[in-house]
RODO-2510 file (C-alpha; in nm, 4 decimals, decimal comma):
residues 110
     n   res          X          Y          Z
     1     m     1,6972    -5,7713    -7,8656
     2     n     2,0383    -5,7565    -7,9616
     3     h     2,2742    -5,9305    -7,7355
     4     s     2,5722    -6,0162    -7,9790
     5     g     2,7800    -5,7211    -7,8977
     6     s     3,1045    -5,7218    -8,0846
     7     n     3,2943    -5,6226    -7,7591
     8     q     3,1399    -5,8636    -7,5338
     9     t     3,2698    -6,2094    -7,5667
    10     f     3,0223    -6,5151    -7,5936
    11     g     3,1022    -6,6013    -7,2264
    12     n     3,0333    -6,2970    -7,0807
    13     m     2,7083    -6,2391    -7,2885
    14     l     2,5979    -6,5689    -7,1618
    15     r     2,6870    -6,4794    -6,7961
    16     s     2,5204    -6,1269    -6,7950
    17     m     2,2062    -6,2844    -6,9557
    18     r     2,2249    -6,5463    -6,6588
    19     k     2,2710    -6,2997    -6,3856
    20     k     2,0166    -6,0537    -6,5305
    21     q     1,7370    -6,2938    -6,4278
    22     t     1,9376    -6,3681    -6,1125
    23     l     1,9655    -6,7641    -6,2227
    24     p     2,2029    -7,0056    -6,0781
    25     l     2,4680    -7,1788    -6,3142
    26     r     2,2716    -7,5302    -6,2457
    27     v     1,9425    -7,3976    -6,3296
    28     v     2,1054    -7,2691    -6,7036
    29     a     2,3013    -7,5772    -6,7120
    30     a     2,0119    -7,8295    -6,6576
    31     a     1,7711    -7,6736    -6,8637
    32     t     2,0189    -7,6430    -7,1680
    33     d     2,1315    -8,0229    -7,0861
    34     m     2,4937    -7,9406    -7,0415
    35     d     2,6797    -8,0073    -6,6917
    36     s     2,7919    -7,7261    -6,4392
    37     t     3,1367    -7,7574    -6,5216
    38     l     3,0829    -7,6993    -6,9336
    39     l     2,8857    -7,4038    -6,8801
    40     s     3,1091    -7,2808    -6,6260
    41     k     3,4100    -7,3139    -6,8789
    42     i     3,2202    -7,1601    -7,1631
    43     e     3,1414    -6,8377    -6,9159
    44     l     3,4857    -6,8338    -6,8624
    45     g     3,5962    -6,8434    -7,2250
    46     q     3,7854    -7,1599    -7,1882
    47     r     3,5030    -7,3268    -7,4421
    48     l     3,2601    -7,2434    -7,6925
    49     p     2,9433    -7,4145    -7,6948
    50     t     2,8501    -7,6437    -7,9983
    51     e     2,5504    -7,5429    -8,2430
    52     i     2,2882    -7,7741    -8,0581
    53     q     2,4176    -7,5980    -7,6920
    54     t     2,3814    -7,2558    -7,8449
    55     k     2,0391    -7,3493    -8,0082
    56     a     1,9428    -7,4424    -7,6346
    57     i     2,0851    -7,1442    -7,4675
    58     a     1,8876    -6,9073    -7,7110
    59     k     1,5705    -7,1126    -7,6601
    60     f     1,6121    -7,0909    -7,2751
    61     f     1,6636    -6,7375    -7,2561
    62     k     1,4586    -6,6570    -7,5650
    63     v     1,6796    -6,4577    -7,7721
    64     p     1,7290    -6,5178    -8,1650
    65     f     1,9309    -6,8203    -8,2428
    66     e     2,1312    -6,6529    -8,5167
    67     d     2,2511    -6,3838    -8,2786
    68     l     2,4047    -6,6320    -8,0571
    69     e     2,5469    -6,8621    -8,3405
    70     a     2,6812    -6,5367    -8,5289
    71     k     2,8682    -6,4267    -8,2196
    72     r     2,9852    -6,8288    -8,1370
    73     l     3,1232    -6,8781    -8,5029
    74     a     3,2806    -6,5204    -8,5300
    75     e     3,4619    -6,6264    -8,1756
    76     r     3,5464    -6,9598    -8,3066
    77     f     3,7073    -6,8186    -8,6265
    78     w     3,9332    -6,5570    -8,4084
    79     m     4,0198    -6,8531    -8,1771
    80     e     4,1270    -7,0536    -8,4349
    81     h     4,2592    -6,7649    -8,6764
    82     g     4,3382    -6,4639    -8,5008
    83     d     4,7225    -6,4454    -8,4773
    84     s     4,7001    -6,4673    -8,8767
    85     t     4,7334    -6,1550    -9,0579
    86     a     4,5376    -6,3544    -9,3344
    87     a     4,2354    -6,3954    -9,0647
    88     v     4,2205    -6,0215    -9,0792
    89     k     4,1998    -6,0256    -9,4758
    90     a     3,9672    -6,3187    -9,4411
    91     a     3,7310    -6,1084    -9,2023
    92     l     3,7347    -5,8532    -9,4634
    93     l     3,6361    -6,0604    -9,7605
    94     i     3,3712    -6,2029    -9,5612
    95     r     3,2262    -5,8745    -9,4651
    96     e     3,2170    -5,7490    -9,8068
    97     s     3,0476    -6,0693    -9,9645
    98     a     2,7978    -6,0345    -9,6925
    99     a     2,7261    -5,7046    -9,7744
   100     e     2,7077    -5,8081   -10,1766
   101     y     2,4872    -6,1065   -10,0395
   102     h     2,2407    -5,8605    -9,8480
   103     t     2,1924    -5,6489   -10,1142
   104     g     2,1566    -5,8400   -10,4171
   105     n     2,4501    -5,7515   -10,6233
   106     s     2,6308    -6,1002   -10,6518
   107     a     2,5464    -6,2992   -10,9586
   108     k     2,6304    -6,5847   -10,7378
   109     k     2,5313    -6,6044   -10,3674
   110     p     2,7174    -6,8423   -10,0866
***
């Protein structure tokens, strides 16, 4: 099941998963070892979870960690560099490198 839609923020995706299971924020917060305020800020897009928190969220909702972590990393990149034209070029370079990596066309793999 892929929850990492490119047009949905990490927070929106998290809120969607939580509401789909009709879970209160406090239940998910407790299960993922976060307080409700932090989880609310993540859902609102005011904060991003750490890698450890992302693992806890993935485990709780039984979704692949790699999907959530990729979404978190991409969002973090855009939050930090999105106003830069170089960021778009960097994203394209990453995309090209990833394609080479997955097809085995690169002598050096990151």
